[in-house]
C-alpha positions in Angstrom: -0.2 0.2 0.0 3.1 2.3 0.2 2.4 5.3 -1.8 -1.3 4.2 -2.7 -4.4 6.2 -1.4 -6.2 4.4 1.7 -9.1 5.0 3.6 -10.7 4.4 6.9 -14.0 2.5 6.9 -16.7 4.4 8.2 -17.6 8.2 8.7 -18.5 8.8 12.5 -22.0 9.7 13.5 -23.0 13.6 13.0 -24.5 14.9 15.9 -28.3 14.8 15.8 -30.1 17.8 13.6 -26.3 19.1 12.5 -26.0 20.6 9.1 -23.4 17.7 9.0 -25.9 15.0 8.9 -26.8 15.5 5.1 -23.3 14.6 4.7 -23.8 11.1 4.9 -22.3 9.1 2.1 -24.4 6.2 0.4 -24.1 2.8 1.8 -23.2 0.0 -0.8 -23.9 -3.1 1.6 -27.1 -4.0 2.9 -26.4 -3.9 6.9 -29.2 -5.0 9.3 -31.8 -2.4 10.1 -30.9 -2.3 13.8 -27.4 -0.9 13.2 -26.9 2.6 13.1 -27.0 4.4 10.1 -23.7 6.2 10.6 -22.0 2.7 10.9 -23.9 1.1 7.7 -22.4 4.1 5.4 -19.2 3.6 3.4 -17.0 5.6 2.1 -17.0 5.6 -1.8 -13.8 7.6 -2.1 -10.0 7.6 0.1 -9.9 9.8 2.8 -6.5 9.8 3.5 -3.1 9.3 2.2 -0.6 7.1 3.3 2.5 9.1 4.8 5.3 8.9 2.1 7.5 11.6 2.6 11.5 10.6 2.5 12.6 13.7 4.6 11.8 17.0 6.4 12.3 20.9 5.7 15.1 22.7 6.8 13.4 25.0 8.7 9.7 25.3 9.5 7.1 27.1 7.0 4.1 28.4 8.3 0.7 28.0 6.3 -2.4 29.7 7.6 -5.6 27.8 7.4 -8.3 30.5 7.4 -11.9 30.0 9.1 -14.0 28.8 5.8 -16.8 30.5 7.8 -15.4 34.0 7.4 -15.7 34.9 11.3 -12.1 35.7 11.4 -10.4 39.1 12.1 -7.0 40.1 9.7 -4.2 39.3 11.6 -2.4 41.9 13.7 1.1 41.5 12.6 1.7 41.1 8.9 2.9 37.2 7.9 4.7 38.5 4.9 4.2 37.6 1.6 2.1 35.0 0.5 3.7 31.8 -0.9 2.1 28.8 -3.4 1.6 25.6 -1.7 2.8 23.2 -4.3 2.2 20.0 -1.6 -1.2 20.5 -1.3 -4.0 21.3 -3.4 -6.5 23.5 -1.2 -6.4 26.8 -3.0 -7.4 28.7 0.4 -4.1 27.8 2.2 -0.9 30.8 1.8 2.4 29.0 3.0 4.6 31.9 4.7 8.6 30.9 5.6 9.2 31.1 8.9 11.8 33.2 10.0 15.6 31.9 9.6 17.2 30.2 12.4 20.0 32.3 14.6 23.1 31.3 14.4 24.2 30.6 17.9 21.7 27.8 19.6 18.9 28.7 21.2 19.3 29.1 25.6 18.0 26.3 27.2 16.7 28.5 30.0 13.1 29.6 29.6 12.3 32.3 27.0 11.6 35.6 28.6 7.9 36.7 28.7 7.5 39.0 25.9 5.0 42.1 26.4 1.9 41.3 25.3 2.5 37.4 24.9 -0.9 36.6 26.2 -3.9 38.2 24.3 -7.2 39.0 24.1 -8.9 36.5 25.3 -7.7 35.9 29.2 -9.1 32.8 31.3 -12.3 31.0 30.0 -12.7 28.2 32.6 -14.3 28.6 36.3 -11.4 28.6 38.6 -8.8 29.1 36.2 -6.2 31.9 36.7 -5.6 34.7 34.6 -3.9 34.2 31.3 -1.2 37.0 32.4 -0.3 35.2 35.4 3.6 34.5 35.4 4.2 30.8 34.8 5.0 28.3 37.4 8.2 26.8 37.7 6.6 23.4 36.8 4.1 21.6 35.1 2.8 18.8 37.0 1.2 15.7 34.8 -0.7 12.1 35.7 -0.9 9.6 32.8 -3.5 6.8 32.4 -3.3 3.7 29.6 -6.8 3.3 28.6 -5.9 -0.3 26.8 -3.9 -1.5 29.7 -7.1 -1.1 32.0 -9.7 -1.1 30.1 -12.5 -2.0 32.0 -12.0 1.1 34.0 -12.4 2.5 30.6 -15.4 1.0 29.7 -16.8 1.7 32.8 -16.0 6.0 32.3 -17.5 5.4 28.5 -20.9 3.8 29.9 -21.1 6.8 32.4 -20.7 9.1 29.6 -23.4 7.3 27.4 -25.6 10.1 27.2 -22.6 12.8 26.2 -23.2 14.5 22.8 -19.8 13.5 21.8 -20.7 10.5 19.0 -20.0 7.1 20.5 -17.1 5.0 19.4 -17.3 1.5 19.2 -15.0 -0.5 21.7 -16.6 -3.8 22.1 -14.7 -6.9 20.7 -11.1 -4.9 21.0 -8.6 -7.6 19.9 -4.9 -7.3 19.6 -2.9 -7.5 16.6 1.3 -8.2 16.2 3.4 -8.4 13.7 7.0 -9.7 14.0 9.9 -10.7 11.8 11.2 -13.8 11.7 13.6 -13.9 14.8 10.2 -12.9 16.7 10.9 -9.0 16.9 8.6 -6.5 16.4 7.6 -4.8 13.1 6.9 -1.5 13.6 4.9 0.5 10.7 3.6 -3.1 9.0 0.8 -1.6 7.0 -2.4 -3.6 8.1 -5.6 -4.3 5.9 -8.7 -6.6 7.6 -11.5 -7.2 5.1 -14.6 -8.4 5.9 -17.1 -10.7 3.4 -19.4 -7.8 3.3 -17.3 -5.8 2.1 -16.4 -3.4 5.2 -12.2 -2.8 5.5 -10.0 -1.3 8.2 -6.7 0.3 7.6 -4.2 0.5 10.0 0.0 0.7 11.0 1.8 -1.1 13.8 3.4 0.7 16.3 6.9 0.6 17.4 6.1 -2.6 19.4 4.6 -4.3 16.0 1.3 -4.0 17.6 -2.4 -2.6 16.4 -6.0 -2.5 18.4 -8.2 -3.7 16.4 -12.2 -2.6 16.9 -14.5 -4.4 14.9 -17.7 -2.2 16.0 -15.9 0.7 14.4 -15.6 -0.3 10.9 -18.4 -3.4 10.3 -21.9 -2.8 11.2 -22.8 -6.4 10.7 -20.7 -8.3 13.4 -18.9 -10.6 10.9 -17.7 -13.9 12.1 -14.0 -13.3 10.8 -11.6 -11.2 8.7 -9.2 -11.7 6.3 -5.8 -9.7 7.5 -3.2 -8.7 5.4 0.0 -7.2 6.8 3.1 -5.5 4.3 6.1 -3.6 4.4 9.3 -3.4 2.5 7.9 -5.3 -0.6 6.8 -8.3 1.8 3.7 -9.2 2.7 1.7 -12.0 5.0 -1.7 -12.8 5.4 -3.8 -14.4 8.1 -7.8 -14.8 9.5 -8.8 -12.8 12.6 -11.9 -14.3 14.3 -14.3 -11.9 16.2 -13.9 -12.4 19.8 -10.9 -14.9 19.4 -8.7 -14.8 22.7 -5.0 -15.1 21.5 -3.5 -12.5 19.7 -3.0 -13.0 16.4 0.3 -12.9 14.9 1.8 -12.6 11.5 5.6 -12.9 10.7 7.3 -10.8 8.0 10.8 -11.5 7.0 12.0 -8.1 6.9 15.0 -6.1 8.4 15.2 -3.3 11.1 15.3 0.0 9.9 17.1 2.8 12.3 14.7 5.0 14.1 12.9 7.4 12.9 10.6 9.6 14.7 7.9 12.4 13.8 7.0 13.9 17.0 3.8 16.5 16.2 2.5 18.9 19.0 -1.2 19.9 18.7 -1.7 23.1 21.1 -4.3 25.0 21.6 -3.6 28.5 21.6 -6.3 30.3 23.3 -5.8 32.9 26.2 -6.2 30.5 29.2 -3.5 28.3 27.5 -0.6 30.5 28.3 1.1 28.7 31.3 0.9 25.5 28.9 2.6 27.2 26.3 5.1 28.4 27.9 6.2 25.2 29.4 6.4 23.8 26.3 8.6 26.9 25.2 11.0 26.8 27.7 11.5 23.2 27.8 11.2 22.0 24.4 15.2 21.5 23.7 16.0 19.9 26.5 12.8 17.3 25.5 14.6 16.9 21.9 17.9 17.0 23.7 16.9 14.0 25.6 15.5 12.3 23.1 18.6 12.7 20.8 20.9 11.1 23.5 18.3 8.0 24.0 20.0 4.5 22.7 18.0 4.0 19.2 19.5 7.8 18.5 16.5 8.3 16.3 16.1 10.9 13.5 13.7 13.7 14.6 11.7 15.7 12.8 9.5 18.3 14.5 6.0 19.8 13.6 3.2 22.1 15.4 -0.1 23.2 15.0 -1.7 25.8 16.9 -5.2 26.5 16.8 -7.6 29.0 18.3 -11.4 29.8 17.0 -14.0 31.6 14.8 -14.0 35.2 15.1 -10.0 35.2 16.9 -6.8 36.5 15.3 -6.3 33.3 13.7 -8.4 29.9 13.2 -5.2 27.5 12.4 -1.5 27.6 11.8 0.9 24.6 10.9 4.5 24.3 10.6 5.6 21.2 8.8 7.9 18.7 9.9 11.5 20.0 9.8 14.5 18.8 11.3 15.7 22.2 12.6 15.6 22.2 16.4 16.4 25.9 16.9 14.0 26.6 14.0 11.0 24.7 15.6 12.0 26.5 18.8 11.8 29.9 17.3 8.6 29.1 16.2 7.3 27.9 19.4 8.5 31.6 20.9 6.6 32.8 18.2 3.1 30.9 19.5 1.4 33.5 21.7 -1.9 32.6 24.0 -4.8 34.7 23.1 -8.7 34.5 21.9 -11.1 32.0 22.7 -14.6 33.4 24.2 -16.6 30.1 24.1 -15.3 27.2 26.1 -15.5 24.8 22.8 -12.2 25.3 20.4 -11.7 24.4 16.6 -10.2 21.0 18.2 -11.7 19.1 15.4 -10.0 21.6 12.3 -6.7 21.8 13.7 -6.5 17.8 14.3 -7.7 17.3 10.7 -5.2 19.4 9.5 -2.3 17.9 11.8 -3.1 14.1 10.6 -4.2 15.1 7.2 -1.7 17.6 5.4 1.2 17.5 7.4 4.5 15.8 5.5 4.2 12.6 7.5 7.5 10.3 6.6 7.0 7.2 5.2 8.0 3.6 5.8 9.5 2.4 9.3 8.7 6.1 10.5 7.6 6.3 14.4 5.1 9.1 14.5 3.2 10.4 17.7 1.2 13.2 18.2 0.5 14.8 21.6 -2.4 17.0 21.2 -2.5 19.8 24.4 -6.0 21.0 25.4 -7.9 22.6 27.7 -11.3 22.8 25.9 -13.7 20.3 23.9 -13.9 20.6 20.3 -17.1 22.4 18.5 -19.7 19.9 17.6 -21.7 22.3 15.6 -19.5 23.3 13.1 -19.9 20.2 11.0 -16.8 18.2 9.6 -14.5 17.3 10.1 -15.3 15.3 12.9 -12.4 13.8 15.5 -13.7 10.4 14.7 -12.7 11.2 11.1 -9.5 12.2 11.9 -9.3 9.3 14.5 -9.4 6.7 11.7 -7.1 8.4 9.5 -4.7 8.5 12.1 -4.9 5.1 12.7 -4.4 4.3 9.2 -1.6 6.4 8.8 0.2 4.9 11.9 -0.1 8.2 13.9 -0.2 7.6 17.9 -2.1 10.5 19.9 -1.0 11.3 23.5 -3.8 13.5 24.7 -2.9 16.0 27.5 -5.9 17.1 29.3 -4.9 21.1 30.6 -6.8 23.0 33.6 -10.4 23.4 32.7 -11.0 20.5 30.3 -14.5 19.8 31.0 -16.1 16.0 30.7 -16.6 15.9 27.6 -13.4 17.1 25.9 -11.9 14.6 28.4 -14.0 11.8 26.4 -12.7 13.1 23.1 -9.1 13.2 24.2 -9.0 9.8 25.5 -10.9 8.4 22.5 -7.9 9.3 20.6 -5.6 8.1 23.1 -7.1 4.7 23.5 -7.8 3.9 19.7 -4.5 4.8 18.3 -2.8 3.1 21.2 -1.6 6.2 22.7 -1.9 7.8 26.6 -4.2 10.0 28.2 -2.2 12.5 30.4 -3.8 15.0 32.5 -1.7 18.0 34.6 -2.3 17.8 38.1 -2.6 20.5 40.8 -2.5 21.1 44.6 -6.3 22.0 44.0 -7.7 21.3 41.0 -10.8 23.5 41.7 -8.1 26.5 41.9 -4.8 26.0 39.2 -3.8 29.2 40.9 -2.3 27.3 43.6 0.3 25.4 41.9 1.1 22.3 40.6 0.4 19.2 43.0 -1.2 15.6 42.2 -4.7 16.2 42.1 -6.9 16.3 39.5 -10.5 16.2 38.4 -10.6 13.6 35.7 -12.1 10.4 36.1 -8.7 8.4 36.4 -7.1 6.4 39.1 -3.8 4.9 40.1 -2.0 7.0 38.5 1.9 8.6 39.3 2.5 12.3 38.7 5.5 13.8 37.0 6.7 16.9 35.8 5.3 17.3 32.1 8.3 17.4 30.0 10.1 14.3 31.8 6.7 12.6 31.0 6.8 13.3 27.3 10.2 12.3 27.1 9.4 9.1 29.0 6.7 8.1 27.1 9.2 8.5 23.8 11.6 6.6 25.6 9.2 3.6 26.3 7.8 3.7 22.2 10.8 3.9 20.7 12.9 1.3 23.1 10.2 -1.1 21.6 12.4 -1.2 18.3 14.8 -3.4 17.3 18.6 -3.2 17.3 19.4 -2.6 13.6 23.1 -5.0 13.4 26.1 -3.1 12.8 28.1 -3.3 9.6 
């Protein structure tokens, strides 16, 4: 499938009465009348392209994505002359080269807080400190793995069954693993599942050679089994996955380990109440990358960023494609300022779509991680793209999501973030405070989220730990 178009199997359910309900695609395979209409749908065209970039840019390049509704204010600062974006076919995007990286390396000390670095939005959520409060010395965070404690996750979903967030079927979850001739994990193997009724699912294995399969997310007919094909480096293997089987389905591919490559993308809510988290990310990025670079696998690291606000703000979405320039990326982060907002939901769905669909993720053998930092849920009243559309595309492109819930994130936002992490094999991360009802009290170990049995660390240390654990699963490349 490398270089070919691939597609997720089904769209997510639009909220009842939304304008996007008319976007439903026609069904091509009869399904039981009891199956939800959205699950009976079949896509008639691909909705994502397999990752195929061979390298990353020398410097970050800004692409401004306007709000299609037209409710956007002109930028306060000129962004420079527009340049055509040749790698994308969307005429409404303009690319602007980021400033050239400075000659000396960027210092590792926290960047000074610029006048007006917090914009017009301020704090939105009850109990949250104003956005212009000086950044705390540390940002603490806890983490849960909803796939490791799946029963607790199912109980969480059941408690929120009445949420307006579209339900994501997880019943019948199964694990598939791909290994080489020596039994070592094969990362980034392309996986295709096919049912007799025509339902299909596309996925890619993670650094541990595995992928979680949720049959109910793409097959409305409860098919008894699926034909499975896995491919990488011109090799392929086939097997059959029986619905409900307990043993892990393991397939073998006679491929050789490849040098570690890591695409690490940050998806950041840049509205007013996110000032502290953005400042911490800005201050610690170089240290994070330096520690990742020193890992035993010595990965070739490329960095990308997507920041977003909401309709009517100074900007809607800005993205910087993957680049191997740490200094240039640090300079981009130095220019990301928190501002805007207003109502609680933000343009998270649209920004996630940009990150998954329009960044130049590298191809075969790459470990792809997306760290999403947000303190508000997505708008459900804007129509497509839905987060579940992007979730399916992320699974097919082999993008693992680590969702970070910042202060003020409500239960609806937690549900979205945990869906993204669980389905792609990632983790749900949440900031912790001395008093979760009053984050101004400073970092601590408590949270308002529905989690248990977690440890606490500083956010940057936790990010490095997760990347280290992911890359540690890769088999060593034989010395020549």
